[in-house]
N, C-alpha and C positions, 0 to 999 in steps of 0.2 A: 676901304674896309681896313679896320684894325685888326693887328694881329688877336687870333683868340674869337675873333666873330666867328658867328654860326650862318653862313649864308646857303639854301636850299636852291634847288634847279628853278624853282618857280617864280623865284626871286624876294625869298620872304629872307629877312636879315633879322638876329637877334645879337645885341652889342654882348663883349664880352661879362660886361658889370651884370648881366642878366643869368649869367651863366654860373652855378655852384656845382663844383666838380668833387664829390668826395670819393674817396680812395680805403677800400678794405679789404681783408684778406678775403683768397678767393678760397672757392669751397670745393670739394669733390677730388677726384683722382688728379695728380699733377706732380707728386714727390712734393720732397719737403719745401721748396722753392716755394712753392705756392703757396702752402701751408705758414709759412713765416714771413711771406712779405706782404705788403698791400699793392694787390696788380689788380683787383675789382674795382671796377671804375660806376659811380652812378653819377649821371648828370642833372639837376633840377634845373628848369628854365622857368624865368619868370616871364612869362607870355605878355605880360601889362607893356614890356619894351619892346614886343615885335613889331615890326614895321614891314610895309610892302604891300602888293595886291594880293586879298583877299584876308588882312591879318585879321579885321573884324570877325570874319566866318571862322577862322581857326580859335581865337578865343571864344566863341559862344559854344561850339563842340566840345573843345578839351578844358574850358575853364581859366584861372588865372595860371596856372601851373602845368608843367608837361614832365616826365620822368622818363629815362632812360638808363638800362644798365647793361653791364657786359663783366664775364668774365670769363670766357673762352679760352684766353690765351695766358700765358705765363708774364706776358709782357705787359706791364703799365702802358706804355705807350701804345699798342695795339690794341687793347681792352678801350683806350679813349679814344680813338679813332672810332673803332665801331660803335661805341655809346654816340659819338657825335651824327655818326652816319644813321644810327637808327632812330635818332633826333629828329633829325633834318626829314626824315621821311614820314615820320610822325606828323610832322608840321605841313608837308604837303600832299598829304592823303585827302 
């Protein structure tokens, strides 16, 4: 598996090239750091590149793209980890 690829517990895999990560300023409480730095993360996945058991079923249910967003943390890295976990869970449902 290449660095940046997304793998799920059920064996689905998305290459890093199929993931578009977007960063934006967080909203809500959290102080000045949250309001001036791009800590919120949205990941848009191109499901046409999805590979593994049940990939066709996932595409028929979700369509060509899937999205996951996280902005709970003040850390961009932590929000990215949360968003990737949410995307993996969505694909496994």
